[in-house]
C-alpha positions in Angstrom: -10.5 -160.7 -136.8 -13.2 -162.5 -135.5 -13.7 -162.0 -130.9 -12.4 -164.6 -128.7 -14.8 -164.1 -125.8 -14.2 -165.7 -122.9 -16.9 -166.0 -119.5 -16.0 -163.8 -116.3 -16.3 -161.2 -113.7 -15.3 -157.4 -114.3 -14.8 -154.8 -110.9 -13.9 -151.3 -113.1 -12.0 -148.6 -111.2 -13.7 -145.8 -109.4 -16.1 -143.2 -111.6 -16.2 -146.0 -114.1 -19.2 -147.7 -114.5 -21.5 -150.6 -116.9 -25.3 -150.6 -116.7 -26.4 -154.2 -115.6 -28.9 -156.5 -117.3 -31.2 -153.9 -115.1 -29.5 -151.1 -116.4 -28.6 -149.2 -113.7 -25.0 -148.2 -113.1 -22.1 -151.3 -112.0 -18.7 -151.0 -111.0 -18.6 -154.2 -110.6 -20.0 -157.5 -112.8 -19.9 -161.1 -112.5 -21.4 -163.8 -115.3 -19.9 -161.6 -117.9 -18.9 -162.5 -121.1 -15.4 -160.4 -122.5 -13.5 -159.8 -125.2 -10.0 -157.8 -125.2 -9.4 -156.1 -128.6 -6.3 -153.4 -128.4 -6.4 -151.4 -125.3 -10.6 -152.2 -125.1 -12.6 -155.2 -123.4 -15.9 -155.8 -125.5 -18.7 -156.9 -122.6 -21.8 -158.5 -122.7 -23.5 -158.7 -119.8 -26.1 -161.8 -119.5 -30.4 -159.5 -119.7 -29.2 -157.1 -122.4 -28.8 -156.7 -126.3 -25.5 -154.0 -126.2 -22.0 -154.9 -126.3 -20.8 -152.2 -123.9 -17.2 -151.0 -124.0 -14.7 -149.7 -121.6 -10.6 -148.9 -122.5 -8.1 -151.0 -120.4 -7.1 -148.2 -118.1 -10.4 -147.7 -116.6 -10.6 -152.3 -115.5 -9.4 -152.7 -112.2 -10.1 -156.4 -112.2 -11.1 -159.0 -114.9 -11.8 -162.8 -113.3 -11.5 -165.2 -116.2 -13.9 -168.6 -115.6 -12.8 -169.5 -118.6 -10.0 -171.3 -121.0 -9.4 -171.7 -124.3 
């Protein structure tokens, strides 16, 4: 199964964070790519080589800027 990547923004609930391009903690990020798999969201941040993973309950809001 291949991931379906979409462009957008994400905001996490308080107490959860992602790493931005500079390696700093951030609760909200814009200009990301994300893919939903089961109960998890895979997140790619421009400027980082890794894929970050958060559990769906940690997500307060996702904005999707791209469509199929």
